[in-house]
C-alpha positions in Angstrom: 176.9 60.6 107.5 177.4 58.1 104.7 175.1 57.8 101.8 173.4 54.5 101.9 172.8 52.1 99.0 169.4 53.7 98.0 171.2 56.8 96.8 173.7 55.1 94.6 171.5 55.0 91.5 170.5 58.6 92.2 174.2 59.6 92.3 174.8 58.0 89.0 171.9 59.9 87.5 173.2 63.1 89.0 176.6 62.6 87.4 175.1 61.8 84.1 172.7 64.8 84.3 175.6 67.2 85.2 177.3 66.2 81.9 174.3 66.3 79.7 171.9 68.9 81.2 174.1 71.1 83.3 173.3 72.2 86.9 170.0 73.7 85.9 168.7 70.3 85.0 169.7 68.9 88.3 167.9 71.5 90.2 164.6 70.5 88.6 164.9 67.1 90.2 166.0 67.3 93.8 168.5 64.5 94.7 170.3 63.1 97.7 173.5 64.9 96.7 171.9 68.3 96.3 170.2 67.9 99.7 173.5 66.9 101.3 175.1 70.1 99.9 172.3 72.0 101.7 173.4 70.5 105.0 170.5 68.2 105.8 171.0 65.1 107.8 169.8 62.0 106.0 168.8 58.6 107.3 171.4 55.9 106.7 169.1 52.9 106.2 170.2 49.6 104.7 166.9 49.0 102.8 163.7 51.0 102.5 160.7 51.1 100.2 157.3 49.5 99.7 155.7 46.1 99.6 152.2 45.8 98.0 149.6 44.0 100.1 146.5 44.3 97.9 145.7 42.4 94.7 145.9 45.5 92.6 149.1 46.6 94.3 147.8 50.0 95.4 147.7 49.3 99.1 151.3 49.1 100.3 153.3 49.0 103.5 156.4 51.1 103.9 159.5 49.5 105.5 162.9 50.7 106.7 165.6 48.2 107.6 168.9 48.7 109.4 171.6 46.0 109.6 173.2 45.3 112.9 175.9 47.8 113.8 178.4 45.6 115.7 177.6 42.1 114.4 177.9 40.7 111.0 174.6 39.9 109.3 175.2 36.1 109.5 172.4 33.5 109.1 171.8 33.4 112.8 171.9 37.2 113.6 168.4 38.0 114.9 166.2 40.5 113.3 163.8 42.6 115.4 160.6 44.0 113.9 159.1 47.0 115.7 155.4 47.9 115.5 154.1 51.1 116.9 150.6 51.3 118.5 147.8 53.9 118.3 145.9 52.5 116.6 147.3 54.4 113.6 150.7 55.4 114.9 153.6 54.8 112.6 156.6 52.6 113.3 158.8 55.3 111.9 157.9 57.1 115.1 159.6 54.2 116.9 162.5 54.5 114.5 163.2 58.2 115.0 162.0 58.7 118.6 162.1 55.4 120.5 164.7 52.9 119.6 166.2 53.5 116.1 169.9 54.4 115.6 169.3 58.1 115.2 166.9 60.7 116.6 166.3 64.2 115.1 166.7 67.1 117.5 164.9 70.4 117.4 167.1 71.6 114.6 166.3 68.4 112.7 169.9 67.2 112.9 170.3 63.5 113.7 171.9 62.5 117.0 173.0 58.9 117.7 170.9 56.9 120.1 173.3 54.9 122.4 170.4 52.5 123.3 169.4 51.6 119.7 168.1 48.1 119.3 170.2 47.4 116.2 173.5 47.4 118.1 173.8 43.6 117.6 170.6 42.8 115.7 169.0 43.7 112.4 166.1 46.2 113.0 163.0 46.4 110.8 160.3 49.0 110.9 157.0 48.7 109.1 154.4 51.4 109.0 151.2 49.5 109.5 148.2 49.2 109.1 148.1 50.6 105.5 147.3 54.3 105.7 149.7 54.8 108.7 152.9 56.9 108.4 154.4 56.5 104.9 152.2 53.4 104.1 149.6 53.8 101.4 145.9 52.9 101.5 143.3 53.6 98.8 139.9 54.7 100.0 137.7 51.7 100.7 135.3 51.2 97.8 134.2 48.3 95.6 137.1 46.0 94.7 139.5 47.8 97.1 140.5 46.9 100.6 141.6 50.2 102.1 142.3 50.6 105.8 141.6 47.5 107.9 138.9 47.5 110.5 139.9 44.6 112.7 143.0 42.8 114.0 142.9 39.9 111.7 142.8 42.1 108.7 145.7 44.1 110.1 147.6 40.8 110.8 146.9 39.4 107.3 148.2 42.6 105.6 151.3 42.5 107.8 151.9 38.8 107.1 151.6 39.5 103.3 154.0 42.4 103.7 156.5 40.3 105.6 156.3 37.5 103.0 157.1 40.0 100.3 159.9 41.7 102.2 161.7 38.5 102.9 161.1 37.2 99.4 162.8 40.4 98.2 165.7 40.1 100.6 166.4 36.3 100.5 169.6 36.6 102.5 167.5 37.6 105.5 165.2 34.6 105.4 167.2 32.1 107.6 167.6 34.6 110.5 165.4 34.4 113.6 162.7 37.1 113.6 161.4 38.7 116.8 158.2 40.8 116.5 158.1 43.6 119.0 156.0 46.6 119.7 154.3 48.8 122.2 150.9 50.2 123.3 148.2 49.1 120.8 150.8 46.7 119.4 149.7 44.7 122.5 147.0 43.6 120.1 149.1 43.7 116.8 151.9 41.5 118.1 149.7 38.6 119.3 147.6 38.8 116.2 150.5 38.5 113.8 151.9 35.8 116.0 148.7 33.8 115.8 148.4 34.5 112.0 151.8 32.9 111.5 150.3 29.6 112.6 147.0 29.8 110.7 146.9 27.4 107.8 144.9 29.8 105.7 148.1 31.8 105.3 149.6 29.0 103.3 148.0 30.2 100.1 151.2 32.3 99.9 153.3 29.2 100.4 155.6 28.5 103.3 156.6 31.4 105.6 159.7 33.1 104.3 160.7 34.1 107.8 161.4 32.2 111.0 159.4 33.6 113.9 161.4 33.1 117.0 159.6 35.2 119.7 157.3 38.1 120.6 157.7 41.2 122.8 155.2 43.7 124.0 155.9 47.0 125.8 153.2 48.8 127.8 150.5 47.0 125.8 146.8 47.2 125.5 145.9 43.5 125.2 142.8 42.8 127.4 140.9 46.1 127.5 138.1 45.0 129.9 140.5 44.0 132.7 142.8 46.9 132.0 140.2 49.6 132.0 139.1 48.6 135.5 142.5 49.7 136.8 142.5 53.3 135.7 140.9 54.9 138.7 143.1 53.1 141.2 146.3 53.8 139.3 145.5 57.5 139.1 144.5 57.6 142.7 147.6 55.8 144.1 149.9 57.9 141.9 148.3 60.9 143.6 146.8 62.2 140.4 143.1 62.3 141.6 141.4 62.6 144.9 138.8 60.3 146.6 135.7 61.7 144.9 137.4 61.8 141.5 138.4 58.2 142.1 134.7 57.3 142.7 133.7 59.1 139.6 136.3 57.3 137.5 135.3 54.0 139.0 131.7 54.6 138.0 132.8 55.4 134.5 135.0 52.3 134.1 132.3 50.0 135.4 130.0 51.3 132.7 132.8 50.6 130.1 133.2 47.1 131.4 129.5 46.4 131.0 129.5 47.9 127.5 132.3 45.5 126.6 130.4 42.6 128.0 127.4 43.6 125.9 129.8 43.9 122.8 128.8 47.5 122.3 132.3 48.2 121.1 132.1 51.7 119.7 130.3 53.0 122.8 132.9 51.3 125.0 135.7 52.9 123.1 134.1 56.3 123.2 133.5 56.1 127.0 137.1 54.9 127.6 138.4 57.9 125.7 136.2 60.1 128.0 137.5 58.4 131.1 141.1 58.9 130.1 140.3 62.5 129.3 138.6 63.0 132.7 141.7 61.7 134.6 144.0 63.8 132.4 141.9 66.9 133.1 141.6 66.3 136.8 145.3 65.7 137.2 146.6 68.3 134.9 149.0 65.7 133.5 150.7 66.3 130.2 149.9 62.7 129.3 148.8 59.6 131.2 151.5 57.7 129.3 154.0 59.1 131.8 152.4 60.9 134.8 155.7 62.8 135.4 155.5 64.6 132.1 154.2 68.1 131.6 154.1 67.6 127.9 153.3 64.7 125.6 156.0 62.6 124.0 157.5 64.3 120.9 155.4 67.4 121.7 157.4 69.5 119.2 156.7 67.0 116.4 160.4 66.6 115.6 159.8 63.3 113.9 157.0 64.7 111.7 159.1 67.7 110.7 162.1 65.6 110.0 160.4 63.0 107.9 158.5 65.5 105.8 161.7 67.0 104.4 161.9 66.4 100.6 165.4 65.0 100.8 164.6 62.6 103.5 161.6 61.3 101.5 163.7 60.9 98.4 166.4 58.9 100.2 163.7 56.6 101.7 161.9 56.1 98.4 158.7 57.8 99.5 156.5 59.7 97.0 156.9 63.4 97.5 153.2 64.0 97.8 152.8 61.8 100.9 152.5 63.9 104.1 153.9 61.9 107.0 151.9 62.0 110.3 153.2 60.0 113.3 149.6 59.1 114.2 146.8 59.0 111.7 143.3 59.9 112.9 141.8 58.2 109.8 143.4 54.8 110.8 142.4 55.4 114.4 138.8 55.9 113.4 138.7 52.9 111.1 140.0 50.6 114.0 138.0 52.4 116.7 135.3 49.7 117.0 138.0 47.1 117.4 139.9 48.9 120.2 138.0 47.4 123.1 138.2 43.8 121.9 140.6 41.5 123.7 143.3 39.3 122.2 144.2 37.7 125.5 142.7 34.4 124.2 145.6 34.2 121.7 148.3 34.3 124.3 148.1 30.7 125.6 148.7 29.2 122.2 151.5 31.6 121.6 153.2 30.6 124.9 153.0 27.0 123.8 155.0 27.8 120.7 157.1 30.9 121.3 158.9 32.9 124.0 157.0 36.1 125.0 158.3 39.1 126.8 155.9 41.6 128.4 157.5 44.8 129.8 156.2 48.1 131.1 157.6 51.4 132.4 156.7 52.0 136.0 155.5 55.6 135.4 152.9 54.8 132.8 149.5 55.6 134.4 147.5 54.2 131.4 149.1 50.9 130.2 151.7 50.3 132.9 152.3 47.5 135.3 149.0 47.8 137.3 147.1 47.8 134.1 148.8 44.6 132.8 149.4 42.6 135.9 145.7 41.3 136.3 145.4 39.8 132.9 148.9 38.3 133.0 148.2 36.6 136.3 144.9 35.1 135.0 146.2 33.8 131.7 144.9 30.3 131.1 148.1 28.5 130.2 149.9 25.5 131.6 152.6 27.6 133.4 150.2 29.9 135.1 150.7 28.6 138.7 154.4 28.4 138.4 154.8 31.8 136.8 152.7 33.5 139.5 154.7 31.7 142.2 158.1 32.6 140.6 160.1 35.2 142.6 160.2 38.7 141.2 163.9 39.3 141.0 165.6 42.7 141.4 167.3 43.5 138.1 170.6 45.4 138.6 172.9 47.1 136.1 176.3 48.5 136.6 176.5 52.3 136.7 179.0 53.7 134.1 182.2 55.0 135.7 181.1 53.7 139.2 181.9 50.6 141.2 178.4 49.7 142.2 175.2 48.5 140.6 171.7 50.1 140.8 168.3 48.5 140.6 166.8 49.4 137.2 163.8 47.1 137.2 162.2 43.8 138.2 162.2 40.5 136.3 159.9 37.5 136.6 159.9 34.5 134.3 158.8 30.9 134.0 158.9 28.8 130.9 158.2 30.8 127.8 156.9 33.9 129.6 159.0 36.8 130.9 157.6 39.9 132.6 159.9 43.0 133.2 159.1 46.3 134.9 161.5 49.1 134.2 162.0 51.8 136.8 161.9 55.5 135.9 160.3 55.0 132.6 156.9 55.7 131.1 155.0 54.4 128.2 157.9 54.6 125.7 160.4 52.6 127.7 163.3 52.6 125.1 163.0 56.4 124.8 163.0 57.0 128.5 165.7 54.4 129.5 167.6 53.7 126.3 170.5 51.7 127.7 168.3 49.7 130.1 165.8 48.8 127.4 168.7 47.8 125.1 170.1 45.6 127.8 166.7 44.1 128.4 166.0 43.2 124.8 169.5 41.8 124.2 169.4 39.7 127.4 166.0 38.3 126.6 166.7 37.6 122.9 170.1 36.0 123.6 168.4 33.9 126.3 165.8 32.6 123.9 168.2 31.7 121.1 169.3 28.5 122.8 165.8 27.2 122.2 165.4 28.5 118.7 165.6 25.8 116.1 165.0 27.7 112.9 163.2 26.6 109.8 159.9 26.3 111.5 157.3 24.3 109.6 153.7 25.4 109.9 151.5 22.4 110.8 148.5 22.2 108.5 146.5 19.3 109.9 
């Protein structure tokens, strides 16, 4: 694997040190070259590092960017930003397990992902909120922000981080940016989309990035309507019996009432209990894919890979930071916010941007039955036409064969597209890499005709 540009200055330092200090001096300061000699696989990112988001510069978001593999990084080559959910799960999990160019195997060697989303697009990962993954958050006390506690705080930090990222890499500014994510990013993505249009962000000047579209996979967006589907989904998947279904329905009705009463922490706690009840009754490895006997990345390959000293050094991460794919501390900080809806943000987004909503059919938690009700009831001008639009069979050619197979279902009207992917769970790009790659490329390329670039935020 080639050494990327982050290691160039390190290599110069190594060569200088070998002349002046000898090899004993080099061993005191581990370097990319010394790690390569030990046989470790290193990430070949284009850019990586930190952007500060607090006034004192101590809270910072970590980013990793890959340029497109098969297309020149011209002014109109799209860039995709991926946000992982949780809350508290790192986008670097998305990088090294879901849709990045390489995935670590059990021996921590990197294997190419044929379905990577940076085949023809630039691909950006940002660990957010602060305190997630490699990102840094100071403890919240006087004069310090620390970990955010609601969606608008999260979106503000991300907006600041994006501004500083694109200010640093000016050549990327003219390119259309699509913000994508999954799971709890069903709240992150609409929130940053809405934040882009809020005039209060203009204290940082004009946006340095051109937002061109949003995409959400297996999202939690409208918790009240979505929690009311859990019992039926589990029952019709054959995971629970009739009495267990009744018990689960009783639990979810209580949660719905707690949400209506704005008792957010109680609602969140009871929803966690409901999901645990269904998981226990069914014996499922995870509700995120009812077919699995173990959770996604159960062997923690991503955590083990990213905590290698050489990998941290290449990425520009302080050696004392311990990477966790999902942070309990961030999850707890955002716990009271989990059951709040961002559905009300979607109509204004649809008036300004194309939106893709997709789900894997085997997700028993945030899959199609969970999302269909709130999508159908969106209060936007295209609601009637979208609901009346035919749900088309989506076919793809089978490699080496002379026929096509149905890989999913596609419905769209105006700026809204909804796709269901067959034989996939919560992490669609991991479960069906080539199908997910074809989906995102088909959707992005279809939206580019309407992209005008150089969007100006309206302030009056």
